[in-house]
Structure formats: structure tokens, C-alpha cells
C-alpha positions in Angstrom: 132.5 109.1 101.7 135.7 111.1 102.7 136.9 110.8 99.0 133.9 113.3 97.9 134.6 115.1 95.5 133.9 119.3 95.6 131.1 119.4 92.7 131.4 122.3 90.4 129.5 125.3 92.0 132.4 125.0 95.0 135.2 124.6 92.7 134.1 127.7 90.8 133.3 129.6 94.1 136.9 128.8 95.0 138.4 129.7 91.8 137.1 133.2 92.0 137.9 133.7 95.5 141.8 132.7 95.1 141.8 134.6 90.9 140.6 137.3 93.5 143.2 137.5 95.6 146.1 137.2 93.7 144.3 140.8 91.3 144.7 142.1 94.9 148.5 141.2 95.6 149.4 141.5 92.6 147.9 145.2 92.6 149.5 145.7 96.0 152.7 144.8 94.3 152.2 147.0 92.0 151.4 150.1 94.2 154.8 149.4 95.8 156.5 149.2 92.8 155.6 152.0 91.6 156.5 154.2 95.0 159.7 152.5 94.7 160.5 153.3 91.4 159.2 156.7 91.4 159.5 158.3 87.8 162.3 161.1 87.4 160.5 164.8 87.7 160.7 167.3 85.2 160.6 170.5 86.7 158.4 172.9 84.7 156.4 176.1 84.6 153.1 174.5 85.8 150.3 176.9 86.4 148.0 175.1 89.5 144.2 176.4 88.2 145.2 174.4 84.9 145.7 171.1 86.9 143.2 172.1 89.7 140.6 172.7 86.5 142.3 169.4 84.5 141.3 167.1 87.5 138.2 168.5 88.4 137.3 167.5 84.6 138.2 163.9 85.2 136.3 163.7 88.4 132.7 165.1 87.1 130.7 162.4 86.4 129.9 162.3 90.5 126.5 163.8 90.5 126.1 163.2 93.5 128.8 165.0 95.3 128.8 168.6 94.8 132.5 169.9 93.8 132.8 173.5 94.3 136.8 175.7 93.4 137.2 179.2 94.5 140.6 180.6 93.5 141.5 183.6 95.1 144.2 184.6 93.0 143.7 186.4 89.9 146.6 185.3 87.5 148.1 182.0 86.2 149.4 180.5 89.9 152.6 179.4 88.1 155.4 176.7 90.1 158.0 174.8 89.4 156.9 171.5 89.0 156.4 168.3 87.2 152.7 169.0 85.6 152.1 165.1 85.6 153.2 164.2 89.3 150.9 167.4 90.9 148.0 166.5 88.2 148.5 162.4 90.7 148.3 164.4 93.6 145.3 166.2 93.2 143.4 163.4 91.5 144.6 161.3 94.7 143.0 164.3 97.1 139.8 164.4 95.3 139.6 160.1 94.7 140.1 160.2 99.0 137.4 163.0 99.0 135.0 161.2 97.3 135.3 157.9 99.6 135.1 159.6 102.1 131.6 160.6 101.7 130.1 157.7 100.2 128.5 157.8 102.7 127.1 161.3 103.4 123.9 162.5 102.4 124.7 165.9 101.4 128.3 164.8 99.8 130.5 168.3 99.2 133.9 168.6 98.3 135.6 172.2 98.6 138.6 173.2 96.8 140.5 176.4 97.2 143.4 178.3 96.1 145.2 181.1 97.5 148.9 183.4 97.6 149.6 182.8 101.3 153.3 184.6 101.9 155.1 183.3 98.8 153.3 179.8 99.1 150.1 178.7 96.2 148.4 176.4 98.9 145.3 174.3 98.2 143.0 172.8 100.2 140.6 169.9 99.5 137.7 169.7 102.1 135.3 167.5 101.7 132.5 166.7 104.8 132.6 163.2 105.1 133.0 161.3 108.6 136.4 162.3 109.4 139.9 160.3 110.0 139.6 158.1 112.8 142.2 159.0 115.1 143.7 155.3 115.5 145.1 155.6 111.4 145.6 159.4 111.5 149.5 159.2 112.8 149.7 156.9 109.4 147.8 158.5 106.8 151.2 159.3 105.2 153.3 156.5 105.9 153.0 153.3 103.2 150.7 150.8 104.3 149.0 147.4 103.4 145.7 148.2 105.0 142.5 148.8 103.3 140.9 149.7 106.3 142.1 153.5 105.5 140.1 153.2 102.2 143.4 153.1 99.9 144.7 156.5 101.6 147.5 155.1 102.9 149.5 154.6 99.6 148.7 157.6 97.4 149.0 159.9 100.3 152.6 158.4 100.6 153.8 158.9 96.8 152.0 163.0 97.0 154.0 163.8 100.2 157.5 162.6 98.1 155.6 164.4 95.4 155.0 168.0 97.3 158.2 167.8 99.5 160.1 167.2 96.2 159.4 170.5 94.8 159.7 172.8 98.5 156.4 171.9 99.8 154.4 170.5 102.4 151.3 169.1 103.2 149.1 168.2 106.0 145.6 167.2 107.2 142.7 168.7 109.5 139.8 166.2 110.6 136.9 166.6 112.5 135.0 163.3 113.6 131.3 163.9 111.8 132.6 166.9 109.9 135.2 165.8 107.7 138.3 166.2 107.0 140.7 168.5 104.8 143.9 168.2 102.7 145.9 171.4 102.4 149.5 171.6 100.7 151.6 174.4 99.8 154.1 175.2 97.0 157.0 178.2 96.4 155.3 180.7 94.2 157.2 181.2 91.0 157.9 184.9 91.2 157.6 186.6 86.9 160.4 189.4 87.5 
């Protein structure tokens, strides 16, 4: 029978699949739209310690992952930046580290804050599998692929934010040993 109609189960399965695909494409389109129209930055005095602790508070529900914050600077670590945008950077780095350690037996994320000359340096280190060599040169480039587990766009936005406040962001990675993302921002002089 060539004119056989699909049964209800098949229609439901196809409908569910189509809705998921549309939602996925909508999410990608919205993300790129957000990237294209980054909100205008405020310039205010921001304490990096407060931003890091705030971000950690958001992710502390991941009981399986040990997260440790070491602040090697005794005073408030003040920078001239946009608090909301710095929070977005930290949230993105922690989210990526959590994703990277999802299959790790004893997942651990270490966050460090240091003063290096006239710059604060923040590191977010995970003990995941490391970033595959084939995608390392595209980590900060906006891309559609899901093979990098959504890192591409979030890191492109993070790079944009850090660089507009005269900082730098980069990463170091070793296969089967983990990845460290580092960023710097100029320390705000209180003199």
C-alpha cells in the first residue's frame, strides 16, 4: 500500500524531533544575536574577589565537583570594569570547566587570584581530558559546532569582554591532564 499514512507514534516522534531542531537553531541564532549586540559596558570599580565568590555561589550545587578558590591577594582586588560582564566571563569559565570534568573520576576545579605586577591574574584550572588539539586554534572564534561542548561562542564573548577592559585571556592544556584558562585585568590603583 503506497498511500499508507504514518501512525500516531511516528507523527509524534517526527514532531518532537522537529521541535527540538527548531529550538536548537533558535538558541544558536539568539546566541549569535547576543554576541553581535553586546550591551554597552559600564566602567565601575569592581572587586574581583566578590565576582569570583558570586560565580562560585551559582555553581556550588555541583556536589560531585570539588571547587577551591585561593586568593593570594589580601586586599580587595579592584579593577575598572563592568561587574555584570565580568560575572559572565567567570560563569562561562566555570561552566566550561564543569562540562570538561563531567566524565572525570574525581573532578576538581581550582580558581586562583594573584597580583602579577600591575595586573590581577585569575586562573580557572580543571582536571578534565584537555582540549583536543584539532580545535585549540578555534577556541576563541565564534562557531556553530557542538563538538567543543558550546565553548566557542561563550569564550569569544569572554575574550571580547576582557580585551575591552585592557586585559588578556588565554589557555594552557595537556591531554588527559586538564585545562587552565587564565585572564588578566589592570589593577586599579588606590593612590
